[in-house]
C-alpha positions in Angstrom: 24.0 72.4 15.5 26.1 71.7 12.5 26.0 68.6 10.3 29.1 66.9 8.9 30.3 63.7 7.4 32.9 61.8 9.3 36.1 61.7 7.2 38.6 60.3 9.7 38.6 58.7 13.1 41.2 58.4 15.8 41.1 57.3 19.4 40.8 60.9 20.7 39.3 62.9 17.8 37.0 63.0 14.8 37.5 64.9 11.6 34.3 65.9 9.9 33.5 67.8 6.6 30.8 70.4 6.9 28.3 71.4 4.1 30.6 74.1 3.1 33.5 71.7 2.4 35.5 72.8 5.4 36.9 70.4 7.9 36.4 70.5 11.7 38.3 68.5 14.3 36.1 67.3 17.1 36.9 65.5 20.4 35.7 61.9 20.1 34.8 61.4 23.7 32.2 58.6 23.9 30.8 59.2 20.4 30.4 56.0 18.4 30.4 56.5 14.7 32.0 55.3 11.4 33.7 56.9 8.4 31.1 58.2 6.0 28.4 58.6 8.6 26.7 61.9 8.9 26.7 63.3 12.5 25.5 66.4 14.3 28.0 68.5 16.4 28.1 71.8 18.2 29.6 74.7 16.3 33.2 75.6 17.2 34.7 79.1 17.4 37.8 78.5 15.3 38.3 76.4 12.2 40.9 73.8 12.2 43.7 74.0 9.6 43.9 70.5 8.4 47.1 69.2 6.8 47.0 68.3 3.1 47.2 64.6 3.8 44.1 64.8 5.9 42.4 66.6 3.0 43.4 63.8 0.6 42.2 61.1 2.9 38.9 62.9 3.3 38.4 63.1 -0.4 39.1 59.4 -0.8 36.6 58.6 1.9 34.0 60.9 0.3 34.5 59.1 -3.0 33.9 55.7 -1.4 30.9 57.0 0.4 29.5 58.3 -2.9 30.0 55.0 -4.6 28.1 53.2 -1.8 25.3 55.7 -1.9 24.9 55.5 -5.6 25.0 51.7 -5.6 22.3 51.6 -3.0 20.1 54.0 -4.8 20.4 52.1 -8.1 19.8 48.7 -6.6 23.3 47.4 -7.1 25.4 45.7 -4.4 29.2 45.9 -4.7 30.8 42.7 -6.0 32.0 40.2 -3.4 29.1 40.8 -1.0 26.7 37.9 -0.4 23.2 38.8 -1.5 21.5 35.4 -1.5 21.9 31.9 0.0 21.2 28.6 -1.7 20.7 25.3 0.2 20.9 21.9 -1.3 19.8 18.9 0.8 20.5 15.4 -0.6 21.5 13.9 2.7 24.5 16.1 2.9 23.2 19.5 3.5 25.2 22.5 2.2 24.6 26.2 2.0 26.1 28.4 -0.8 26.5 32.2 -0.6 26.5 34.1 -3.9 27.0 37.7 -4.8 25.2 39.9 -7.2 26.7 38.2 -10.2 25.9 34.7 -8.8 29.5 34.1 -8.1 30.1 31.9 -5.0 31.6 33.8 -2.1 30.8 31.3 0.7 30.2 27.6 1.1 29.4 25.8 4.3 28.3 22.2 5.4 25.2 22.3 7.6 25.7 18.7 8.9 28.6 16.3 9.3 27.9 14.8 5.8 27.8 18.2 4.3 31.1 19.2 5.9 32.7 16.0 4.5 31.3 16.7 1.1 32.8 20.1 0.7 36.2 19.2 2.0 39.0 20.2 -0.5 36.4 21.7 -2.8 37.7 25.0 -4.3 34.7 27.3 -4.7 35.9 30.9 -4.3 35.2 32.9 -7.4 33.4 30.1 -9.3 29.9 30.4 -10.7 26.9 28.9 -8.8 26.3 26.3 -11.6 30.0 25.1 -11.5 30.0 24.7 -7.7 26.6 22.9 -7.9 27.9 20.5 -10.5 30.9 19.6 -8.4 28.7 19.0 -5.4 26.5 16.6 -7.4 29.5 14.8 -8.7 30.9 14.2 -5.2 27.4 13.2 -4.0 27.4 10.4 -6.6 30.0 8.7 -4.4 27.5 8.5 -1.6 23.9 9.6 -1.3 23.1 9.9 -5.0 24.6 6.5 -5.8 21.7 4.6 -4.2 19.4 4.9 -7.3 16.8 6.9 -5.4 16.5 10.1 -3.5 14.7 13.3 -2.6 16.6 16.5 -3.3 15.5 19.8 -1.8 16.7 23.2 -3.1 15.9 26.5 -1.5 17.1 30.0 -2.3 16.8 33.1 -0.1 17.7 36.7 -0.9 19.2 38.6 2.0 19.6 42.0 0.4 16.6 44.0 -0.4 18.0 45.8 -3.4 19.6 43.3 -5.7 19.2 42.1 -9.2 19.3 38.4 -8.0 15.9 36.6 -8.1 15.5 33.8 -5.5 12.7 32.2 -7.5 14.7 32.3 -10.8 17.7 30.7 -9.0 15.5 27.9 -7.6 14.1 27.1 -11.0 17.5 27.2 -12.7 19.1 24.8 -10.2 16.1 22.4 -10.4 16.6 22.1 -14.1 20.4 21.5 -13.6 19.8 18.8 -11.0 17.2 17.0 -13.1 19.6 17.0 -16.1 22.3 15.5 -13.9 20.0 12.7 -12.8 18.9 12.0 -16.4 22.6 11.6 -17.4 23.8 9.7 -14.3 20.8 7.5 -13.7 18.9 7.2 -17.0 17.0 4.1 -15.9 16.1 5.4 -12.5 14.9 8.9 -13.2 11.5 8.2 -11.6 13.1 7.2 -8.4 14.4 10.8 -7.8 12.3 13.7 -6.8 13.6 17.3 -7.0 11.7 20.0 -5.0 12.9 23.6 -5.4 11.4 26.9 -4.0 12.2 30.4 -2.8 12.2 30.9 1.0 11.8 34.2 2.9 14.5 35.4 5.3 12.2 34.5 8.2 12.5 30.8 7.3 16.3 31.0 7.1 16.6 32.7 10.4 14.4 30.1 12.2 16.3 27.3 10.4 19.7 28.7 11.6 18.3 28.8 15.1 17.1 25.2 14.8 20.4 24.0 13.3 18.9 22.9 10.0 18.9 24.2 6.4 16.3 26.6 5.2 15.1 23.9 2.8 14.5 21.3 5.5 12.8 23.8 7.8 10.4 24.8 5.0 9.6 21.1 4.5 9.0 20.7 8.2 6.5 23.6 8.2 4.7 22.2 5.2 4.5 18.7 6.6 2.7 20.0 9.7 0.4 22.1 7.6 -0.6 19.0 5.6 -1.3 16.9 8.7 1.9 14.8 8.7 3.5 14.5 12.1 7.3 15.1 12.1 9.6 16.7 14.6 12.6 19.0 14.3 14.7 16.2 15.7 13.6 14.0 12.8 14.4 16.7 10.4 17.9 17.1 11.9 18.9 13.4 12.1 17.0 11.7 9.2 17.3 12.5 5.5 14.2 14.0 3.8 14.2 11.0 1.5 13.9 8.5 4.4 11.2 10.6 6.1 9.3 10.7 2.9 9.5 7.0 2.5 8.3 6.4 6.1 5.3 8.7 5.6 4.2 7.5 2.1 6.1 9.8 -0.2 7.3 13.4 -0.5 3.7 14.5 -1.5 2.7 13.9 2.2 5.0 16.9 2.9 4.5 19.1 -0.1 1.2 18.7 -2.0 1.6 18.9 -5.8 -1.5 21.1 -6.0 -0.2 23.3 -3.2 3.4 24.4 -4.1 5.6 26.2 -1.6 5.7 30.0 -1.8 7.2 32.8 0.3 3.9 34.2 1.5 2.6 30.9 2.8 6.0 30.2 4.5 5.9 33.5 6.4 2.4 32.6 7.7 3.5 29.1 8.7 6.5 30.5 10.6 4.1 32.7 12.7 1.7 29.8 13.2 4.5 27.5 14.3 5.7 30.0 16.9 2.1 30.5 18.3 1.4 26.8 18.4 -1.4 27.0 15.9 0.4 24.8 13.4 0.7 21.9 15.8 -2.9 22.2 16.7 -3.9 22.1 13.0 -1.7 19.0 12.4 -3.4 17.2 15.3 -6.8 18.1 14.1 -6.1 16.8 10.6 -4.8 13.6 12.1 -7.9 13.1 14.2 -10.1 13.8 11.1 -8.1 11.2 9.1 -8.4 8.6 11.8 -12.2 9.2 12.0 -12.5 9.0 8.2 -10.5 5.7 8.1 -12.7 4.2 10.8 -15.9 5.2 9.0 -14.6 3.8 5.7 -13.8 0.5 7.5 -17.3 0.3 9.0 -18.9 1.1 5.7 -16.9 -1.7 4.1 -17.9 -4.1 6.8 -21.6 -3.1 6.4 -21.4 -3.7 2.6 -19.8 -7.1 3.1 -22.5 -8.0 5.7 -25.3 -7.0 3.4 -23.8 -8.9 0.5 -23.6 -12.0 2.6 -27.2 -11.6 3.7 -28.4 -11.2 0.1 -26.5 -14.3 -0.8 -28.2 -16.3 2.0 -31.7 -15.0 1.0 -31.1 -16.0 -2.7 -30.3 -19.6 -1.9 -33.2 -22.0 -2.7 -34.0 -24.6 0.0 -32.9 -28.1 -1.0 -35.4 -31.0 -1.1 -35.0 -33.7 1.5 -34.4 -37.0 -0.3 -36.9 -39.7 0.3 -35.6 -42.8 2.2 -34.4 -45.6 0.0 -34.5 -49.3 0.6 -31.7 -50.1 -1.9 -29.3 -48.0 -3.9 -30.9 -45.0 -5.6 -31.6 -46.1 -9.2 -34.0 -43.2 -9.8 -37.0 -45.5 -10.1 -40.2 -45.8 -8.1 -39.1 -49.3 -7.0 -37.1 -47.6 -4.1 -40.2 -46.0 -2.7 -40.9 -47.5 0.7 -44.6 -46.7 0.4 -44.9 -49.4 -2.3 -44.6 -53.1 -1.6 -41.3 -54.6 -2.4 -41.4 -57.0 -5.3 -40.3 -60.4 -4.2 -38.0 -62.5 -6.5 -39.8 -64.9 -8.8 -38.9 -68.4 -7.4 -41.7 -70.2 -9.1 -40.9 -73.6 -10.7 -43.1 -73.0 -13.7 -40.0 -71.8 -15.6 -37.1 -73.9 -16.9 -33.4 -73.0 -16.6 -33.5 -70.6 -19.5 -36.4 -68.6 -17.9 -39.0 -70.0 -20.4 -42.3 -71.4 -19.1 -42.3 -75.1 -18.6 -44.6 -77.4 -20.6 -46.6 -80.2 -19.3 -46.8 -83.7 -20.7 -49.4 -82.6 -23.2 -47.2 -79.8 -24.5 -49.2 -77.0 -23.1 -47.8 -74.2 -21.0 -49.1 -74.0 -17.5 -50.8 -70.8 -16.4 -48.6 -68.4 -14.5 -51.4 -67.1 -12.3 -50.5 -67.8 -8.7 -51.8 -66.3 -5.4 -49.4 -63.5 -4.5 -49.9 -64.0 -0.8 -48.6 -67.6 -0.8 -45.2 -67.7 -2.6 -43.6 -71.1 -2.8 -40.0 -71.1 -1.5 -37.5 -73.3 -3.4 -35.3 -73.8 -0.4 -37.8 -75.6 1.8 -39.7 -78.8 0.8 -43.3 -78.2 0.5 -45.8 -80.4 2.3 -47.8 -82.9 0.2 -51.0 -81.3 -1.1 -54.2 -82.5 0.3 -56.1 -84.9 -1.9 -59.5 -83.7 -0.7 -61.6 -82.5 -3.5 -62.2 -78.8 -3.6 -65.8 -77.8 -3.0 -67.8 -77.4 -6.1 -69.3 -74.1 -6.9 -73.0 -73.9 -6.6 -74.9 -73.1 -9.7 -75.3 -69.5 -10.2 -72.6 -68.6 -7.7 -69.8 -68.1 -10.2 -68.3 -68.8 -13.5 -67.8 -72.6 -14.1 -65.0 -71.9 -16.5 -63.0 -69.9 -13.9 -63.4 -72.7 -11.3 -62.2 -75.3 -13.8 -59.2 -73.2 -14.6 -58.3 -72.9 -11.0 -58.7 -76.7 -10.4 -56.4 -77.4 -13.4 -53.7 -75.0 -12.0 -53.9 -76.7 -8.6 -53.5 -80.1 -10.3 -50.5 -79.0 -12.2 -48.9 -77.5 -9.2 -49.4 -80.7 -7.3 -47.8 -82.7 -10.2 -44.8 -80.3 -10.0 -44.4 -80.8 -6.3 -44.6 -84.6 -6.6 -41.8 -84.3 -9.3 -39.6 -82.4 -6.9 -40.2 -85.0 -4.2 -39.1 -87.7 -6.5 -35.9 -85.9 -7.3 -35.2 -85.6 -3.6 -35.7 -89.3 -3.2 -33.3 -90.0 -6.0 -30.7 -87.7 -4.5 -31.1 -89.5 -1.1 -30.5 -92.9 -2.8 -27.4 -91.5 -4.4 -26.1 -90.3 -1.1 -26.8 -93.7 0.5 -24.9 -95.4 -2.3 -21.9 -93.2 -1.7 -22.0 -94.0 2.0 -22.0 -97.8 1.1 -19.0 -97.4 -1.1 -17.2 -95.6 1.7 -18.0 -98.5 4.1 -16.8 -101.1 1.6 -13.4 -99.2 1.2 -13.1 -99.1 5.0 -13.6 -102.9 5.2 -11.0 -103.5 2.5 -8.5 -101.3 4.4 -9.1 -103.3 7.6 -8.6 -106.6 5.8 -5.3 -105.4 4.3 
């Protein structure tokens, strides 16, 4: 068998150049090959005399082939060929294809907002930074003008041998977007969050199959890995910013202490395909629900113990004693003691001073406590019977005399009150007589 490089193709024949520089014309038949491809073919008995034009064409093809081989071996890709893709998700989602010099060669909208955003935007031959700047300026008329947002940037290298670094591109664009926000929204910088990372080709392929950007698909994988329940339909129809707000912030999707990297994303793609990722998300949600329940029970137990401690620390209140009158804080209100009756004795004058008898002496105030004299009812006339005398030796004579004197004085006071009543009765009878006289005079008239 001979080896040769295909130099020219036609519908019926193939011209190849052998190792010795000679050209052979072979029937094409069903062979499928391309110019520059090395093929095997059976030796032929006669060499074909190839026209000079064919020789020139072969030389040109050989030069092109050599250039391609050298570029591949040195890690360089010819200019104009896309070597990496960059996605920017604001709510408009766009994908930018760049070549080895980071010149934009392709620009596509990944959703309806993205398609509207790039309309009439000239991009061919411009640098990645210039096209990104124009995209941000146009977004200020829509999504970025709200004063808040979450911006996701991803970069993916699709050529193995290239000088372009996907991680360097992600970092560079994040700096550019942050700078734009600081200039356009100086008072609202904290309301914007920019997340940038490099994504492997596996993520981009799954994203294209799901109809979303590589950046959104990577966020979807990380959300499930962190126990946040989201679906691909949510990722397609709702902005990342709105999903983040509904779930408590972008850190529920991407943990600050656990940044996105290509190795982790490759593992998440495999777990998502096998169903392990959804199982992990459900387990994390169940664990969180159980923890929240335990925390709530612990809080209720603490509150209950606190209330019990407060009840135990309260001192019992003393039951107030019953009062006869208003509480004046004195022992006079104690029902266990006899109530002191008002002093209605007539041995005091109008000013409250003790009365004096005809001899100028003050009468004794000693009076039996169990026989008070009421001033409202007339007292009966005292008996004139002499009180029994005390037998000698049975008591103190002076005490007996004192009691007899007090009784005599009280009897005198009672007789005085009876006299006053008689005088008042006479006055009333006199007034009645005067009324009768006036009545008689009226009848006469």
